[in-house]
C-alpha positions as CSV (number, residue, x, y, z in Angstrom):
1,M,7.0,-12.4,5.3
2,T,4.1,-11.6,2.9
3,E,2.9,-8.0,2.9
4,K,-0.7,-7.6,4.1
5,I,-3.3,-5.3,2.7
6,K,-6.6,-4.2,4.2
7,V,-9.5,-4.9,1.9
8,E,-12.9,-3.3,2.5
9,F,-16.1,-5.0,1.2
10,E,-19.5,-3.3,0.9
11,V,-22.5,-5.3,-0.2
12,K,-25.9,-3.7,-0.8
13,A,-29.3,-5.2,-1.6
14,F,-32.3,-3.1,-2.4
15,G,-35.6,-3.2,-4.2
16,Q,-39.3,-2.5,-4.1
17,D,-41.1,-3.5,-0.9
18,H,-44.8,-4.1,-0.3
19,V,-46.2,-2.2,2.7
20,A,-49.8,-1.8,3.6
21,D,-51.1,1.8,3.2
22,S,-48.3,2.7,0.8
23,E,-48.4,3.0,-2.9
24,D,-44.7,2.7,-3.3
25,S,-42.1,1.5,-0.8
26,F,-38.5,0.4,-1.0
27,K,-36.1,-1.4,1.3
28,G,-32.4,-1.8,1.4
29,L,-29.8,-3.6,3.4
30,E,-26.1,-2.9,3.5
31,I,-23.2,-4.7,5.2
32,G,-19.5,-3.7,5.4
33,R,-16.7,-6.2,6.1
34,V,-13.0,-5.6,6.4
35,K,-10.4,-8.4,5.9
36,V,-6.6,-8.2,6.2
37,L,-5.3,-10.3,3.3
38,S,-2.1,-11.3,1.7
39,K,-0.9,-9.0,-1.1
40,D,-0.9,-12.1,-3.2
41,T,-4.7,-12.5,-2.9
42,T,-6.2,-13.2,-6.4
43,L,-9.3,-11.7,-7.9
44,G,-10.9,-15.2,-7.7
45,E,-10.4,-15.2,-4.0
46,L,-12.0,-11.8,-3.6
47,E,-14.9,-13.1,-5.6
48,E,-15.4,-15.9,-3.1
49,Y,-15.6,-13.4,-0.3
50,I,-18.2,-11.5,-2.3
51,K,-20.3,-14.6,-2.9
52,R,-20.3,-15.3,0.9
53,Y,-21.4,-11.8,1.6
54,Y,-24.1,-11.9,-1.0
55,E,-25.5,-15.0,0.7
56,E,-25.4,-13.2,4.1
57,V,-27.2,-10.2,2.7
58,K,-29.9,-12.3,0.9
59,E,-30.5,-14.2,4.1
60,H,-31.1,-11.1,6.1
61,Y,-33.0,-9.3,3.3
62,G,-35.8,-11.8,3.5
63,T,-36.7,-12.0,-0.2
64,Q,-34.7,-11.9,-3.4
65,P,-33.6,-8.3,-3.8
66,E,-34.0,-6.6,-7.2
67,Q,-30.4,-5.4,-7.1
68,L,-27.4,-6.8,-5.3
69,T,-24.1,-4.9,-5.6
70,A,-20.6,-5.2,-4.2
71,K,-17.8,-2.8,-3.9
72,V,-14.2,-3.7,-3.0
73,T,-11.8,-1.1,-1.8
74,I,-8.0,-1.3,-1.3
75,R,-6.5,1.9,0.0
76,A,-3.0,2.9,-1.0
77,T,-0.7,5.9,-1.4
78,E,2.7,6.5,-2.8
79,K,5.7,7.3,-0.7
80,E,9.2,7.6,-2.1
81,D,8.1,6.0,-5.4
82,Q,6.8,2.9,-3.5
83,M,3.2,1.7,-3.1
84,L,2.1,1.9,0.5
85,Y,-1.1,0.1,1.5
86,L,-3.1,1.9,4.2
87,G,-4.7,0.1,7.1
């Protein structure tokens, strides 16, 4: 049985917005997704998830955001000299 890990994805889009009666305005959109993946998951596979989430965010954002960022988190601790994945 392959060990599973919980992987958290956060994707954010933000940039300047144009709103009547405002000199400056900004908008942002953020999504969070959690996947339970095989410990053997590659960086390339994580990149594919990020690309999908980028498309989802851009679709909801409405226009091309000035900045688009992603953060991937894998939580782990050490117990008796062994890596223990949390989640």
